[in-house]
TORTI-559655 format. One record per residue: x, y, z of N, C-alpha, C in turn. Coordinates in Angstrom, 1 decimal. Each point is the difference from the previous one (the first is absolute). Layout:
// residues N
+--------+--------+--------+--------+--------+--------+--------+--------+--------+
|    n.u |    n.v |    n.w |   ca.u |   ca.v |   ca.w |    c.u |    c.v |    c.w |
+--------+--------+--------+--------+--------+--------+--------+--------+--------+
|      X |      Y |      Z |      X |      Y |      Z |      X |      Y |      Z |
...
+--------+--------+--------+--------+--------+--------+--------+--------+--------+
This chain:
// residues 79
+--------+--------+--------+--------+--------+--------+--------+--------+--------+
|    n.u |    n.v |    n.w |   ca.u |   ca.v |   ca.w |    c.u |    c.v |    c.w |
+--------+--------+--------+--------+--------+--------+--------+--------+--------+
|  100.6 |   92.1 |   86.4 |   -0.2 |    0.7 |    1.1 |    1.0 |    1.2 |    0.0 |
|   -0.8 |    1.7 |   -0.1 |    1.0 |    1.1 |    0.4 |    0.5 |    0.3 |    1.3 |
|    1.2 |    0.4 |   -0.2 |    0.3 |    0.4 |    1.4 |   -0.8 |    1.6 |    0.2 |
|   -1.2 |   -0.5 |    0.8 |   -0.5 |    1.2 |    0.2 |   -1.1 |   -0.3 |    1.9 |
|    0.5 |    1.0 |    0.4 |   -1.2 |   -0.5 |    1.3 |   -1.0 |    0.0 |    0.0 |
|   -1.0 |   -0.7 |    0.3 |   -1.4 |    0.3 |    0.1 |   -0.7 |    0.7 |    0.7 |
|    0.6 |    0.2 |    0.6 |   -0.6 |    0.8 |    1.1 |    0.1 |    1.6 |   -0.1 |
|    1.2 |    0.3 |   -0.2 |    0.7 |    1.7 |   -0.7 |    0.5 |    0.2 |   -1.0 |
|   -0.4 |   -1.0 |   -0.8 |    0.8 |    0.5 |   -1.6 |    1.1 |    0.4 |   -0.1 |
|    1.2 |   -0.4 |    1.1 |    1.2 |    0.5 |   -0.1 |    0.6 |   -1.3 |   -1.3 |
|    0.9 |    0.8 |   -0.7 |    0.5 |   -0.9 |   -1.3 |    1.4 |    0.8 |   -0.3 |
|    0.7 |   -0.8 |   -0.6 |    1.3 |    0.2 |    0.1 |    0.5 |    1.4 |   -0.7 |
|    1.2 |    0.7 |    0.3 |    0.1 |    1.6 |   -0.7 |    1.3 |   -0.5 |   -0.5 |
|    0.5 |    1.2 |   -0.7 |    0.9 |   -0.3 |   -0.6 |    0.4 |    1.3 |    0.3 |
|    1.6 |   -0.4 |    0.2 |    1.5 |    0.8 |   -0.1 |    1.3 |   -0.1 |   -0.4 |
|    1.1 |    0.4 |    0.5 |    1.4 |   -0.2 |   -0.8 |    0.7 |   -0.4 |    1.2 |
|    0.5 |   -0.8 |   -0.9 |    1.8 |   -0.6 |    1.1 |    0.8 |    1.4 |   -0.5 |
|    0.9 |    0.1 |    1.5 |    0.9 |    1.0 |   -0.3 |    0.9 |   -0.7 |    0.3 |
|    1.0 |   -0.2 |   -0.8 |    1.3 |   -0.6 |    0.3 |    0.7 |    1.0 |    0.7 |
|    1.6 |   -0.3 |    0.5 |    0.8 |    0.9 |    0.3 |    0.4 |    1.1 |   -1.2 |
|    0.3 |   -0.2 |   -1.1 |    0.2 |    1.4 |   -0.9 |   -1.2 |    0.6 |   -0.3 |
|   -1.1 |   -0.4 |    0.7 |   -1.4 |    0.3 |   -0.3 |   -0.9 |    0.2 |   -1.5 |
|    0.7 |   -1.4 |   -0.5 |   -0.6 |   -0.5 |   -1.2 |   -1.4 |   -0.5 |    0.7 |
|   -1.2 |    0.4 |   -0.7 |   -1.6 |   -0.7 |   -0.5 |   -0.6 |   -1.0 |   -0.1 |
|   -0.1 |   -0.6 |    0.3 |   -0.7 |   -1.5 |   -0.7 |   -1.5 |    0.1 |    0.8 |
|   -0.9 |   -0.3 |   -1.1 |   -1.3 |   -0.3 |    1.0 |   -0.2 |   -1.1 |    1.1 |
|   -0.8 |    0.1 |    0.2 |   -0.4 |   -1.8 |    1.3 |   -1.5 |    0.8 |    0.3 |
|   -0.2 |   -1.5 |    0.7 |   -1.4 |    0.4 |    1.1 |    0.0 |   -0.5 |    1.1 |
|   -1.0 |    1.2 |    0.3 |    0.2 |   -0.5 |    1.7 |   -1.8 |   -0.7 |    0.4 |
|    0.0 |   -1.3 |    0.0 |   -1.2 |   -0.9 |    0.5 |   -0.1 |    0.4 |    1.3 |
|   -1.5 |   -0.5 |   -0.3 |   -0.9 |    0.2 |    1.4 |    0.5 |   -1.0 |    0.6 |
|    0.2 |    0.0 |    1.7 |    0.0 |   -1.0 |    0.8 |   -1.1 |   -0.9 |    0.4 |
|    0.0 |   -0.8 |   -0.6 |   -1.8 |   -0.6 |   -0.8 |    0.8 |   -1.5 |    1.2 |
|   -1.5 |   -0.5 |    0.5 |   -0.3 |   -1.6 |    1.2 |   -1.1 |   -0.2 |   -0.9 |
|   -0.1 |   -1.4 |    0.2 |   -1.4 |   -1.0 |   -0.5 |   -0.5 |   -0.5 |    1.6 |
|   -0.8 |    0.5 |    0.3 |   -0.7 |    0.6 |    1.1 |   -1.3 |   -1.0 |    0.1 |
|   -0.1 |   -1.2 |    1.0 |   -1.4 |   -0.2 |    0.6 |   -1.1 |    0.8 |    0.6 |
|   -0.9 |    0.7 |   -0.2 |   -1.1 |    0.4 |    1.2 |   -1.5 |   -0.4 |    0.2 |
|    0.0 |   -0.1 |    1.4 |   -1.6 |   -0.7 |    0.1 |   -0.6 |    1.6 |    0.2 |
|   -1.3 |   -0.2 |   -0.4 |   -1.1 |    1.1 |    0.2 |   -1.3 |   -1.0 |    0.6 |
|    0.0 |    0.7 |    1.2 |   -1.0 |   -0.6 |    1.4 |   -1.3 |    0.4 |   -1.0 |
|   -0.4 |    1.2 |   -0.4 |   -1.3 |    0.3 |   -0.8 |   -0.5 |   -1.1 |   -0.9 |
|    0.9 |   -0.3 |   -0.7 |   -0.5 |   -0.7 |   -1.2 |    0.7 |   -1.4 |    0.2 |
|    0.3 |   -0.4 |    1.0 |    1.0 |   -1.6 |    0.9 |    0.3 |   -0.3 |   -1.5 |
|    1.0 |    0.5 |   -0.3 |    0.6 |   -0.2 |   -1.3 |    1.6 |    0.1 |    0.0 |
|    1.2 |   -0.8 |   -0.5 |    1.3 |   -0.2 |   -0.3 |    0.0 |    1.1 |   -1.3 |
|    0.7 |    1.5 |   -0.4 |    0.5 |    0.3 |   -0.9 |    1.5 |    0.0 |    0.1 |
|    0.5 |   -0.2 |   -1.4 |    1.7 |    0.1 |   -0.3 |    0.4 |    1.1 |   -0.8 |
|    0.5 |    1.4 |    0.6 |    0.5 |    0.8 |   -0.7 |    1.4 |    0.3 |   -0.1 |
|    0.4 |    0.5 |   -1.3 |    1.3 |    0.7 |    0.1 |    0.3 |    1.1 |    0.2 |
|    0.4 |    0.4 |    1.5 |   -0.4 |    0.8 |    0.6 |    1.4 |    1.0 |    0.2 |
|    0.7 |    1.6 |   -0.3 |    0.9 |    0.1 |    0.9 |    0.3 |    0.3 |    1.3 |
|    1.1 |    0.0 |    0.8 |    0.6 |    0.2 |    1.1 |   -0.6 |    1.4 |    0.7 |
|   -0.3 |    1.1 |   -0.4 |   -0.9 |    0.8 |    0.6 |   -1.3 |    0.1 |    0.0 |
|   -0.2 |   -1.3 |   -0.9 |   -1.7 |   -0.2 |    0.2 |   -0.2 |   -0.8 |    0.9 |
|    0.9 |   -1.0 |    0.3 |    0.1 |   -1.0 |    1.1 |   -0.7 |    0.8 |    1.1 |
|    1.3 |    1.3 |    0.2 |   -0.5 |    0.6 |    0.9 |   -0.4 |    0.8 |    0.6 |
|   -1.0 |    0.4 |   -1.3 |   -1.6 |    0.8 |    0.3 |   -0.8 |   -1.2 |    0.7 |
|    0.0 |   -1.2 |   -0.8 |   -1.0 |   -1.1 |    0.2 |    0.2 |    0.0 |    1.6 |
|    1.3 |   -0.4 |    0.8 |   -0.2 |   -0.1 |    1.0 |   -0.3 |    1.2 |    1.2 |
|    0.0 |    1.4 |   -0.7 |   -0.2 |    1.2 |    0.5 |   -1.2 |   -0.3 |   -0.3 |
|   -1.0 |    0.3 |   -0.2 |   -1.1 |    0.5 |   -0.8 |   -0.8 |   -1.8 |    0.3 |
|    0.4 |   -1.3 |   -0.4 |   -1.0 |   -0.7 |   -0.5 |   -0.3 |   -0.4 |   -1.2 |
|   -0.3 |   -1.4 |   -0.6 |    0.0 |   -0.4 |   -1.3 |   -1.2 |    0.6 |   -0.6 |
|   -1.0 |    0.4 |    0.9 |   -1.0 |   -0.1 |   -0.3 |   -0.4 |    1.8 |   -0.4 |
|    0.7 |    0.5 |    0.8 |    0.2 |    1.6 |   -0.4 |    1.0 |    0.6 |   -1.6 |
|    0.9 |   -0.9 |   -0.1 |    0.7 |   -0.2 |   -0.9 |   -0.6 |   -0.4 |   -1.4 |
|    0.0 |   -0.9 |   -0.1 |   -1.3 |   -0.7 |   -1.0 |   -1.1 |    0.6 |   -0.1 |
|   -0.5 |    1.2 |    0.6 |   -1.3 |    0.7 |   -0.5 |    0.8 |    1.2 |   -0.8 |
|    0.9 |    0.1 |    0.8 |    0.8 |    1.3 |   -0.7 |    0.3 |   -0.3 |   -1.3 |
|    1.1 |   -1.0 |   -0.4 |    0.1 |   -0.5 |   -1.0 |   -1.0 |    0.2 |   -1.4 |
|   -1.3 |   -0.7 |    0.6 |   -1.2 |   -0.3 |   -0.8 |   -0.6 |    1.3 |   -0.6 |
|    0.1 |    1.3 |    0.7 |    0.4 |    1.5 |    0.0 |    0.3 |   -0.1 |   -0.8 |
|    1.1 |    0.1 |    0.0 |    1.6 |    0.5 |   -0.9 |   -0.5 |   -1.0 |   -1.6 |
|   -0.6 |   -0.6 |    0.2 |    0.2 |   -0.8 |   -1.1 |    1.1 |   -0.8 |   -0.1 |
|    0.6 |   -0.8 |    1.0 |    1.1 |   -0.4 |   -0.4 |   -0.3 |   -1.7 |    0.2 |
|   -1.3 |   -0.5 |    0.7 |   -0.5 |   -1.0 |    0.3 |   -1.5 |   -0.2 |   -0.9 |
|   -0.1 |   -1.4 |   -0.6 |   -1.6 |   -0.5 |   -0.7 |   -0.8 |   -0.2 |    1.1 |
|   -1.2 |    0.3 |    0.2 |   -1.1 |   -0.6 |    0.7 |   -0.6 |    1.3 |    0.5 |
+--------+--------+--------+--------+--------+--------+--------+--------+--------+
């Protein structure tokens, strides 16, 4: 599985490690992802998603149904 948030589409970014002598080497900034189970009362089932912590904050604020609807509109989720 890839390191991509299933609700927001966040993924790894590329940047530089900068040493004290200002030498630059490539590095990766991975998204802060967690595997979580959510209960969807409308469909009466549990789903497991790999989501970023910012997506978790959106779920707490808006609710899982609204966030899933928005993710489907943007094309991040199938169904």
